[in-house]
GUTIVO-869665 format. One record per residue (C-alpha): residue in one letter; chain; x, y, z. Coordinates in nm, 4 decimals, m for minus. Each point is the difference from the previous one (the first is absolute). Example, Ala and Ser with C-alpha at 12.3 -4.5 7.8 and 13.67 -1.06 7.14 Angstrom:
residues 2
+---------+--------+----------+----------+----------+
: residuo : cadena :        X :        Y :        Z :
+---------+--------+----------+----------+----------+
:       A :      A :   1.2300 :  m0.4500 :   0.7800 :
:       S :      A :   0.1370 :   0.3440 :  m0.0660 :
+---------+--------+----------+----------+----------+
This chain:
residues 363
+---------+--------+----------+----------+----------+
: residuo : cadena :        X :        Y :        Z :
+---------+--------+----------+----------+----------+
:       M :      A :   2.2318 :  m2.2720 :  m4.9950 :
:       S :      A :  m0.2090 :  m0.1530 :  m0.2788 :
:       S :      A :   0.1415 :  m0.2573 :  m0.2376 :
:       R :      A :   0.1081 :   0.1284 :  m0.3433 :
:       I :      A :  m0.0774 :  m0.2540 :  m0.2701 :
:       L :      A :   0.0696 :   0.0053 :  m0.3727 :
:       Y :      A :  m0.2294 :  m0.2372 :  m0.1915 :
:       L :      A :   0.0981 :  m0.1005 :  m0.3549 :
:       A :      A :  m0.2857 :  m0.1816 :  m0.1769 :
:       T :      A :   0.0711 :  m0.1277 :  m0.3497 :
:       A :      A :  m0.2758 :   0.0626 :  m0.2538 :
:       D :      A :   0.0330 :  m0.3124 :  m0.2183 :
:       A :      A :  m0.3548 :  m0.0940 :   0.0992 :
:       R :      A :  m0.2289 :   0.1507 :   0.2612 :
:       G :      A :   0.0295 :  m0.2441 :   0.2904 :
:       H :      A :   0.3158 :   0.1715 :   0.1252 :
:       L :      A :  m0.1705 :   0.3394 :  m0.0180 :
:       M :      A :  m0.3196 :  m0.1192 :   0.1714 :
:       R :      A :   0.2070 :  m0.1481 :   0.2804 :
:       A :      A :   0.2004 :   0.3219 :   0.0230 :
:       Q :      A :  m0.3014 :   0.2269 :   0.0316 :
:       L :      A :  m0.1545 :  m0.2223 :   0.2697 :
:       L :      A :   0.3182 :  m0.0117 :   0.2053 :
:       V :      A :   0.0966 :   0.3641 :  m0.0514 :
:       H :      A :  m0.3357 :   0.1198 :   0.1360 :
:       A :      A :   0.0194 :  m0.2431 :   0.2916 :
:       L :      A :   0.3599 :   0.0952 :   0.0838 :
:       R :      A :  m0.0842 :   0.3693 :  m0.0132 :
:       E :      A :  m0.2969 :  m0.0576 :   0.2321 :
:       A :      A :   0.2448 :  m0.1715 :   0.2377 :
:       G :      A :   0.2153 :   0.3151 :   0.0013 :
:       A :      A :   0.2687 :  m0.0848 :  m0.2566 :
:       Q :      A :   0.1224 :   0.2431 :  m0.2647 :
:       V :      A :  m0.0198 :  m0.1831 :  m0.3323 :
:       E :      A :   0.1143 :   0.1125 :  m0.3444 :
:       V :      A :  m0.0874 :  m0.2037 :  m0.3092 :
:       L :      A :   0.1959 :  m0.0678 :  m0.3184 :
:       T :      A :  m0.1191 :  m0.1952 :  m0.3029 :
:       T :      A :   0.1323 :  m0.0909 :  m0.3431 :
:       S :      A :  m0.2417 :   0.1392 :  m0.2594 :
:       E :      A :  m0.2233 :   0.2986 :  m0.0646 :
:       Q :      A :  m0.2920 :  m0.2424 :  m0.0332 :
:       G :      A :   0.0794 :  m0.1254 :   0.3491 :
:       Q :      A :  m0.0028 :   0.3561 :   0.1310 :
:       R :      A :  m0.3412 :   0.0600 :  m0.1560 :
:       F :      A :  m0.1339 :  m0.3283 :   0.1407 :
:       L :      A :   0.0943 :   0.0992 :   0.3553 :
:       Q :      A :  m0.1529 :   0.3482 :  m0.0128 :
:       P :      A :  m0.3666 :  m0.1060 :   0.0403 :
:       F :      A :   0.1077 :  m0.1864 :   0.3132 :
:       G :      A :   0.1398 :   0.3215 :   0.1478 :
:       I :      A :   0.3679 :  m0.0855 :  m0.0582 :
:       E :      A :   0.2344 :   0.2412 :  m0.1782 :
:       A :      A :   0.3015 :  m0.2019 :  m0.1132 :
:       E :      A :   0.3277 :   0.1238 :  m0.1409 :
:       L :      A :   0.1358 :  m0.1610 :  m0.3169 :
:       L :      A :   0.3363 :  m0.1720 :   0.0520 :
:       S :      A :   0.0617 :  m0.0914 :  m0.3638 :
:       P :      A :  m0.2085 :  m0.1818 :  m0.2616 :
:       H :      A :   0.2801 :  m0.2177 :  m0.1359 :
:       Y :      A :  m0.0502 :  m0.3202 :   0.2004 :
:       A :      A :  m0.3129 :  m0.1983 :  m0.0879 :
:       V :      A :  m0.1122 :  m0.3537 :  m0.0781 :
:       Q :      A :  m0.1348 :  m0.0202 :  m0.3560 :
:       F :      A :  m0.3395 :  m0.1475 :  m0.0962 :
:       D :      A :  m0.2165 :  m0.0231 :  m0.3117 :
:       S :      A :  m0.3635 :   0.1149 :  m0.0244 :
:       E :      A :  m0.1238 :  m0.3319 :   0.1431 :
:       Q :      A :   0.2223 :   0.0119 :   0.3122 :
:       N :      A :   0.2439 :  m0.2596 :  m0.1305 :
:       M :      A :   0.3488 :   0.0696 :   0.1314 :
:       L :      A :   0.2519 :   0.0833 :  m0.2725 :
:       R :      A :   0.3124 :  m0.1645 :   0.1407 :
:       K :      A :   0.2566 :   0.1098 :  m0.2592 :
:       A :      A :  m0.1272 :   0.3583 :   0.0036 :
:       T :      A :   0.0017 :  m0.0016 :   0.3813 :
:       N :      A :   0.3554 :  m0.1337 :   0.0225 :
:       R :      A :   0.1146 :   0.2551 :  m0.2583 :
:       N :      A :  m0.1672 :   0.2825 :   0.1929 :
:       V :      A :   0.1550 :  m0.1136 :   0.3281 :
:       A :      A :   0.3457 :  m0.0272 :  m0.1606 :
:       H :      A :  m0.0265 :   0.3540 :  m0.1348 :
:       Y :      A :  m0.1065 :   0.1209 :   0.3446 :
:       L :      A :   0.2843 :  m0.1749 :   0.1812 :
:       F :      A :   0.2876 :   0.0868 :  m0.2307 :
:       R :      A :  m0.0762 :   0.3437 :  m0.1436 :
:       P :      A :   0.1455 :   0.2588 :   0.2420 :
:       S :      A :  m0.2852 :   0.2419 :  m0.0608 :
:       R :      A :  m0.2471 :  m0.2478 :   0.1477 :
:       M :      A :   0.0677 :  m0.2130 :   0.3100 :
:       L :      A :   0.3096 :   0.1924 :   0.1086 :
:       R :      A :  m0.1946 :   0.3239 :  m0.0220 :
:       D :      A :  m0.2838 :  m0.1481 :   0.2084 :
:       I :      A :   0.2477 :  m0.1291 :   0.2603 :
:       L :      A :   0.1537 :   0.3454 :   0.0394 :
:       R :      A :  m0.3431 :   0.1539 :   0.0358 :
:       L :      A :  m0.1182 :  m0.2622 :   0.2481 :
:       G :      A :   0.3254 :   0.0331 :   0.1928 :
:       R :      A :  m0.0813 :   0.3636 :   0.0701 :
:       R :      A :  m0.3505 :  m0.0939 :   0.1132 :
:       L :      A :   0.1238 :  m0.2790 :   0.2280 :
:       R :      A :   0.1946 :   0.2471 :   0.2115 :
:       S :      A :  m0.3201 :   0.1353 :   0.1559 :
:       A :      A :  m0.1983 :  m0.3278 :   0.0031 :
:       D :      A :  m0.0218 :  m0.2506 :   0.2843 :
:       L :      A :  m0.1361 :  m0.2731 :  m0.2260 :
:       V :      A :  m0.0265 :  m0.0560 :  m0.3757 :
:       I :      A :  m0.2614 :  m0.2430 :  m0.1318 :
:       N :      A :   0.0738 :  m0.1678 :  m0.3336 :
:       D :      A :  m0.3321 :  m0.1285 :  m0.1390 :
:       S :      A :   0.0937 :  m0.2058 :  m0.2016 :
:       F :      A :   0.3537 :  m0.0876 :  m0.1135 :
:       H :      A :   0.1043 :   0.3315 :  m0.1516 :
:       P :      A :   0.3619 :  m0.0628 :  m0.1116 :
:       A :      A :   0.1395 :   0.3243 :   0.1429 :
:       L :      A :  m0.1168 :  m0.0853 :   0.3514 :
:       L :      A :   0.0993 :  m0.3649 :  m0.0397 :
:       Y :      A :   0.3560 :   0.1228 :  m0.0610 :
:       M :      A :  m0.0122 :   0.2632 :   0.2746 :
:       G :      A :  m0.1467 :  m0.2516 :   0.2434 :
:       M :      A :   0.3217 :  m0.2038 :   0.0081 :
:       L :      A :   0.2458 :   0.2869 :   0.0563 :
:       P :      A :   0.1244 :   0.1225 :   0.3391 :
:       G :      A :  m0.1787 :   0.3101 :   0.1217 :
:       W :      A :  m0.2980 :  m0.0404 :  m0.2287 :
:       R :      A :  m0.0888 :  m0.3630 :   0.0705 :
:       R :      A :  m0.1090 :   0.0671 :   0.3577 :
:       K :      A :  m0.2839 :   0.2169 :  m0.1292 :
:       V :      A :  m0.1377 :  m0.2091 :  m0.2880 :
:       V :      A :  m0.2978 :  m0.2365 :   0.0363 :
:       H :      A :  m0.1066 :  m0.2082 :  m0.2992 :
:       V :      A :  m0.3739 :  m0.0663 :  m0.0353 :
:       Y :      A :  m0.1111 :  m0.2625 :  m0.2495 :
:       G :      A :  m0.2565 :  m0.2673 :  m0.0757 :
:       A :      A :   0.1169 :  m0.3545 :   0.0654 :
:       S :      A :  m0.0802 :  m0.1003 :  m0.3593 :
:       L :      A :   0.1793 :   0.3055 :  m0.1424 :
:       K :      A :   0.3323 :  m0.0969 :   0.1574 :
:       V :      A :  m0.0272 :  m0.3518 :  m0.1440 :
:       A :      A :  m0.0884 :   0.1398 :  m0.3444 :
:       L :      A :   0.2904 :   0.2471 :   0.0128 :
:       L :      A :   0.2619 :  m0.2617 :   0.0842 :
:       N :      A :  m0.1448 :  m0.2535 :  m0.2468 :
:       N :      A :   0.0234 :   0.2612 :  m0.2741 :
:       F :      A :   0.3790 :   0.0001 :   0.0379 :
:       D :      A :   0.0070 :  m0.3796 :  m0.0410 :
:       G :      A :  m0.1391 :   0.0450 :  m0.3496 :
:       M :      A :   0.2617 :   0.2533 :  m0.1102 :
:       W :      A :   0.2755 :  m0.0817 :  m0.2477 :
:       P :      A :   0.2820 :  m0.0722 :   0.0501 :
:       R :      A :  m0.1224 :  m0.2135 :   0.2886 :
:       Q :      A :   0.3072 :   0.0664 :   0.2154 :
:       F :      A :  m0.0648 :   0.3741 :  m0.0251 :
:       G :      A :  m0.3643 :  m0.0457 :   0.0973 :
:       R :      A :   0.0900 :  m0.2089 :   0.3014 :
:       L :      A :   0.2649 :   0.2508 :   0.1099 :
:       F :      A :  m0.2433 :   0.2894 :  m0.0375 :
:       G :      A :  m0.2685 :  m0.1864 :   0.1939 :
:       W :      A :   0.2502 :  m0.0772 :   0.2783 :
:       I :      A :   0.0997 :   0.3669 :   0.0208 :
:       V :      A :  m0.3612 :   0.1170 :   0.0225 :
:       G :      A :  m0.0744 :  m0.2619 :   0.2654 :
:       R :      A :   0.2944 :   0.1239 :   0.2060 :
:       Q :      A :  m0.1134 :   0.3608 :  m0.0449 :
:       I :      A :  m0.3475 :  m0.0811 :   0.1287 :
:       G :      A :   0.1343 :  m0.1767 :   0.3067 :
:       A :      A :   0.2549 :   0.2688 :   0.0885 :
:       A :      A :  m0.2469 :   0.2817 :   0.0770 :
:       R :      A :  m0.1268 :   0.1062 :   0.3429 :
:       A :      A :  m0.3056 :  m0.2236 :  m0.0392 :
:       C :      A :  m0.2363 :  m0.1627 :  m0.2487 :
:       I :      A :  m0.3782 :  m0.0143 :   0.0253 :
:       E :      A :  m0.1415 :  m0.2785 :  m0.2124 :
:       H :      A :  m0.3773 :   0.0027 :  m0.0459 :
:       D :      A :  m0.2624 :  m0.2341 :  m0.1365 :
:       F :      A :  m0.3785 :   0.0232 :  m0.0260 :
:       A :      A :  m0.0434 :  m0.3048 :   0.2267 :
:       Y :      A :   0.2689 :   0.0628 :   0.2651 :
:       E :      A :  m0.1212 :   0.0404 :   0.3566 :
:       V :      A :   0.1033 :   0.2858 :   0.2271 :
:       D :      A :   0.2926 :  m0.1524 :   0.1898 :
:       D :      A :   0.2701 :   0.1796 :   0.1975 :
:       A :      A :   0.2069 :  m0.3161 :   0.0478 :
:       N :      A :   0.2113 :   0.0426 :  m0.3121 :
:       A :      A :   0.3702 :  m0.0425 :  m0.0604 :
:       P :      A :   0.2176 :   0.3057 :   0.0702 :
:       A :      A :   0.0255 :   0.2309 :  m0.3031 :
:       L :      A :  m0.2606 :  m0.2025 :  m0.1953 :
:       Y :      A :  m0.3611 :   0.0648 :   0.0876 :
:       R :      A :  m0.3068 :  m0.1573 :  m0.1610 :
:       L :      A :  m0.3245 :   0.1957 :   0.0042 :
:       P :      A :  m0.3358 :  m0.0264 :  m0.1772 :
:       T :      A :  m0.0392 :   0.2373 :  m0.2937 :
:       P :      A :  m0.1694 :   0.3198 :   0.1269 :
:       V :      A :  m0.3598 :   0.0590 :  m0.1070 :
:       A :      A :  m0.2060 :   0.3198 :  m0.0135 :
:       L :      A :  m0.2761 :   0.0468 :   0.2553 :
:       A :      A :  m0.3291 :  m0.0289 :  m0.1860 :
:       S :      A :  m0.2619 :   0.2651 :   0.0600 :
:       T :      A :  m0.3726 :  m0.0619 :  m0.0476 :
:       L :      A :  m0.1119 :   0.1614 :  m0.3244 :
:       P :      A :  m0.3540 :   0.1363 :  m0.0330 :
:       A :      A :  m0.0454 :  m0.1280 :  m0.3561 :
:       A :      A :  m0.1147 :  m0.3553 :  m0.0651 :
:       A :      A :   0.2809 :  m0.2531 :  m0.0175 :
:       D :      A :   0.1236 :  m0.0984 :  m0.3466 :
:       G :      A :  m0.0163 :  m0.3576 :  m0.1160 :
:       A :      A :   0.3675 :   0.0080 :  m0.1020 :
:       A :      A :   0.2789 :   0.2367 :   0.1017 :
:       V :      A :   0.2638 :  m0.0048 :  m0.2761 :
:       Y :      A :   0.3536 :   0.1325 :   0.0255 :
:       L :      A :   0.2610 :  m0.0440 :  m0.2723 :
:       N :      A :   0.3413 :   0.1583 :   0.0432 :
:       P :      A :   0.1327 :   0.2394 :  m0.2676 :
:       H :      A :   0.1860 :  m0.2700 :  m0.1919 :
:       F :      A :  m0.3392 :  m0.1177 :  m0.1264 :
:       S :      A :  m0.0956 :   0.2189 :  m0.2971 :
:       E :      A :  m0.1111 :  m0.2466 :  m0.2703 :
:       P :      A :  m0.3499 :   0.1268 :  m0.1034 :
:       S :      A :  m0.1415 :  m0.3384 :  m0.0973 :
:       L :      A :   0.0924 :  m0.1449 :   0.3402 :
:       A :      A :  m0.1969 :   0.2740 :   0.1778 :
:       A :      A :  m0.3002 :  m0.0458 :  m0.2300 :
:       A :      A :  m0.0023 :  m0.3776 :   0.0474 :
:       L :      A :   0.0344 :   0.0333 :   0.3772 :
:       S :      A :  m0.2948 :   0.2425 :   0.0241 :
:       A :      A :  m0.2109 :  m0.2172 :  m0.2305 :
:       G :      A :   0.0745 :  m0.3136 :   0.2002 :
:       L :      A :  m0.1129 :   0.1624 :   0.3243 :
:       T :      A :  m0.3164 :   0.1232 :  m0.1719 :
:       D :      A :  m0.0660 :  m0.3533 :  m0.1264 :
:       A :      A :   0.0186 :  m0.1165 :   0.3621 :
:       G :      A :  m0.2582 :   0.2613 :   0.0998 :
:       L :      A :   0.2401 :   0.2175 :   0.1976 :
:       A :      A :   0.0314 :   0.3761 :   0.0008 :
:       A :      A :   0.3657 :   0.1034 :   0.0247 :
:       H :      A :   0.2062 :   0.2850 :   0.1425 :
:       L :      A :   0.2951 :   0.0231 :  m0.2397 :
:       V :      A :   0.3366 :   0.1570 :   0.0901 :
:       G :      A :   0.3225 :  m0.0027 :  m0.2022 :
:       E :      A :   0.2450 :   0.2709 :  m0.1054 :
:       G :      A :   0.0661 :  m0.1824 :  m0.3244 :
:       Y :      A :  m0.3645 :   0.0529 :  m0.0932 :
:       A :      A :  m0.0309 :   0.3644 :   0.1051 :
:       G :      A :  m0.2500 :   0.1712 :  m0.2286 :
:       R :      A :  m0.1709 :  m0.3264 :  m0.0956 :
:       S :      A :  m0.3757 :   0.0067 :   0.0588 :
:       G :      A :  m0.0896 :  m0.1337 :   0.3429 :
:       W :      A :   0.3588 :  m0.0072 :   0.1321 :
:       L :      A :   0.1697 :   0.2181 :   0.2618 :
:       A :      A :   0.3759 :   0.0516 :  m0.0011 :
:       V :      A :   0.0343 :   0.0156 :   0.3808 :
:       D :      A :  m0.2527 :  m0.0483 :   0.2798 :
:       P :      A :   0.1244 :   0.0739 :   0.3540 :
:       L :      A :  m0.3086 :  m0.1820 :   0.1318 :
:       W :      A :   0.0545 :  m0.3197 :  m0.1990 :
:       A :      A :   0.0871 :  m0.2043 :   0.3086 :
:       S :      A :  m0.3270 :   0.1060 :   0.1606 :
:       R :      A :  m0.1937 :  m0.0932 :  m0.3122 :
:       A :      A :   0.1837 :  m0.3315 :  m0.0135 :
:       A :      A :  m0.0860 :  m0.0746 :   0.3634 :
:       Q :      A :  m0.3708 :   0.0313 :  m0.0838 :
:       A :      A :   0.0012 :  m0.1570 :  m0.3471 :
:       Q :      A :  m0.1264 :  m0.3484 :  m0.0749 :
:       L :      A :   0.3342 :  m0.0902 :  m0.1554 :
:       L :      A :   0.3310 :   0.1550 :  m0.1051 :
:       V :      A :   0.1860 :  m0.0089 :  m0.3314 :
:       S :      A :   0.3722 :   0.0772 :  m0.0136 :
:       A :      A :   0.3395 :  m0.1331 :  m0.0922 :
:       P :      A :   0.1400 :  m0.2099 :   0.2885 :
:       G :      A :   0.2039 :   0.2729 :   0.1663 :
:       M :      A :   0.0581 :  m0.0015 :   0.3755 :
:       A :      A :  m0.2318 :   0.2991 :   0.0578 :
:       A :      A :  m0.3023 :  m0.1485 :  m0.1779 :
:       L :      A :   0.0479 :  m0.3418 :   0.1590 :
:       S :      A :   0.0321 :   0.1651 :   0.3415 :
:       I :      A :  m0.3306 :   0.1826 :  m0.0450 :
:       A :      A :  m0.1661 :  m0.3262 :  m0.1043 :
:       Q :      A :   0.1516 :  m0.1748 :   0.3026 :
:       V :      A :  m0.0834 :   0.2654 :   0.2593 :
:       Y :      A :  m0.3500 :   0.0883 :  m0.1202 :
:       R :      A :  m0.0806 :  m0.3600 :  m0.0995 :
:       R :      A :  m0.0924 :   0.0700 :  m0.3595 :
:       P :      A :   0.0279 :  m0.2504 :  m0.2837 :
:       I :      A :   0.2335 :   0.1199 :  m0.2739 :
:       I :      A :   0.0536 :  m0.0594 :  m0.3707 :
:       L :      A :   0.3734 :   0.0081 :  m0.0702 :
:       V :      A :   0.1073 :   0.1282 :  m0.3427 :
:       L :      A :   0.3222 :  m0.1888 :  m0.0578 :
:       S :      A :   0.2762 :   0.1057 :  m0.2394 :
:       D :      A :   0.3688 :  m0.0775 :  m0.0487 :
:       Q :      A :   0.1129 :   0.1748 :   0.3177 :
:       P :      A :   0.2078 :  m0.2353 :   0.2202 :
:       E :      A :  m0.0776 :   0.1647 :   0.3341 :
:       Q :      A :  m0.3747 :  m0.0064 :  m0.0610 :
:       A :      A :   0.0030 :  m0.3558 :  m0.1331 :
:       S :      A :   0.1567 :  m0.1001 :   0.3310 :
:       N :      A :  m0.2693 :   0.1941 :   0.1889 :
:       A :      A :  m0.2747 :  m0.1796 :  m0.1936 :
:       A :      A :   0.1532 :  m0.3374 :   0.0853 :
:       R :      A :   0.0138 :   0.0990 :   0.3662 :
:       A :      A :  m0.3663 :   0.1083 :  m0.0101 :
:       A :      A :  m0.0881 :  m0.3485 :  m0.1250 :
:       Q :      A :   0.2186 :  m0.1652 :   0.2654 :
:       L :      A :  m0.1739 :   0.1999 :   0.2757 :
:       Q :      A :  m0.3441 :  m0.0689 :  m0.1496 :
:       L :      A :  m0.0859 :   0.3679 :  m0.0401 :
:       L :      A :  m0.3330 :   0.0116 :  m0.1828 :
:       H :      A :   0.0997 :   0.0930 :  m0.3536 :
:       R :      A :   0.0031 :  m0.0844 :  m0.3681 :
:       V :      A :   0.2813 :   0.0625 :  m0.2489 :
:       V :      A :  m0.0610 :   0.1421 :  m0.3486 :
:       T :      A :   0.2718 :   0.0387 :  m0.2620 :
:       W :      A :   0.0108 :   0.2384 :  m0.2952 :
:       R :      A :   0.1383 :  m0.1713 :  m0.3098 :
:       G :      A :  m0.0989 :   0.2604 :  m0.2589 :
:       D :      A :  m0.3405 :  m0.1603 :  m0.0666 :
:       A :      A :  m0.2711 :   0.2417 :   0.1178 :
:       A :      A :  m0.2866 :  m0.2501 :  m0.0320 :
:       D :      A :   0.1886 :  m0.2628 :   0.2004 :
:       F :      A :   0.0933 :   0.2524 :   0.2715 :
:       R :      A :  m0.3604 :   0.1209 :   0.0210 :
:       R :      A :  m0.1147 :  m0.3602 :   0.0565 :
:       Q :      A :   0.2674 :  m0.0551 :   0.2646 :
:       V :      A :  m0.1039 :   0.3130 :   0.1901 :
:       A :      A :  m0.3728 :  m0.0756 :  m0.0206 :
:       Q :      A :   0.0483 :  m0.3585 :   0.1177 :
:       A :      A :   0.2287 :   0.1028 :   0.2867 :
:       A :      A :  m0.2376 :   0.2781 :   0.1093 :
:       M :      A :  m0.3036 :  m0.2314 :  m0.0026 :
:       Q :      A :   0.1838 :  m0.2653 :   0.1995 :
:       L :      A :   0.1157 :   0.2473 :   0.2658 :
:       S :      A :  m0.3401 :   0.1732 :   0.0131 :
:       A :      A :  m0.1623 :  m0.3349 :   0.0767 :
:       V :      A :   0.1984 :  m0.0232 :   0.3231 :
:       A :      A :  m0.1727 :   0.1261 :   0.3159 :
:       A :      A :  m0.0024 :   0.3813 :  m0.0061 :
:       P :      A :   0.2621 :   0.1599 :   0.2279 :
:       E :      A :  m0.0906 :   0.2359 :   0.2831 :
:       P :      A :  m0.1171 :   0.3092 :  m0.1951 :
:       T :      A :   0.1841 :   0.2843 :   0.1762 :
:       G :      A :   0.3474 :  m0.1460 :   0.0436 :
:       A :      A :  m0.0027 :   0.1226 :   0.3609 :
:       P :      A :   0.1518 :  m0.3173 :   0.1543 :
:       G :      A :   0.3148 :   0.0567 :  m0.2045 :
:       R :      A :   0.0694 :   0.3480 :   0.1402 :
:       A :      A :   0.1498 :  m0.1277 :   0.3246 :
:       C :      A :   0.2308 :  m0.2320 :  m0.1955 :
:       A :      A :   0.1025 :   0.2826 :  m0.2344 :
:       Q :      A :   0.0714 :   0.2293 :   0.2952 :
:       A :      A :   0.2080 :  m0.2683 :   0.1706 :
:       R :      A :   0.2112 :  m0.0387 :  m0.3135 :
:       I :      A :   0.0688 :   0.3746 :  m0.0253 :
:       D :      A :   0.0748 :   0.0256 :   0.3733 :
:       A :      A :   0.2529 :  m0.2838 :  m0.0281 :
:       W :      A :   0.1831 :   0.1790 :  m0.2822 :
:       V :      A :   0.0119 :   0.3329 :   0.1828 :
:       S :      A :   0.1259 :  m0.1659 :   0.3179 :
:       R :      A :   0.2724 :  m0.1896 :  m0.1848 :
:       L :      A :   0.1199 :   0.2974 :  m0.2074 :
:       L :      A :   0.0111 :   0.2371 :   0.2985 :
:       S :      A :   0.1868 :  m0.2618 :   0.2041 :
:       L :      A :   0.2693 :  m0.0007 :  m0.2686 :
+---------+--------+----------+----------+----------+
């Protein structure tokens, strides 16, 4: 009898959804029956070009950002409070998920959806729930509670969430630089972030493969970024939902990972997915840094591990940002050109996906 898996991927950004579509296809190829839930209509639309039809759980839980991908902490905490304490929101989702759990062997919570955090600590449900999260995201989540007021409430809330995470059937913590390793502690497994298998594209490789998640929508940032790459003499493949309809930009590109694997350099915010592609396919990367705690931690880790990169920061000054991008692109372009097809990274990418499928099916 095949495994029946329910996969809930939050749609705050697109890393959760990219990971979901990779693993859902791989699990289905391994014989599992997998149904997908997400948390916004935009997330549903994002998954469709990847061949995934997802059901909408509810759109009420979401981290809040401005148009420059700076996290809005007060707005986020207010949104989370409304979700937790209004009966028409989390309670309704719990009742709905409870019905779905009856027929599921495993429920994947990617990442930290409050309804499944709560369900993952209760008898009957907890044995089916697996939490999937980036190592930096867990740190950012718990640190966010430390900054809440009153401080005692924040600490209590952080302690509760920490207990919820640890009470579930298992946790899979991932990082762009983790190695595939089966010798992990019981109920806590560490795996490298999964990466798409790059295919060889017939068109000439782009100088820069750019991906900005949908929280980036400031027009002057996009214009300065494009101009900076042009100043460095690089053609660019530009992808970002926040710039859909803007000349030269695509909202979604299912082949972006393949383009990235063959590009001279990458440009993205320092999310786990982008850093993993840079790591696996050995591409230098320009990191667009904003006030987003998880990604700031990722950028620091990239520096610690000496991943070939440069950091640029948008401060509202288009001319300054353009100079930052051009300088970073010229510096990275001066480094010895990477292998042009990205083929050596395919075996590593496949090993990462295989490790995830093996671990999830073993649970």
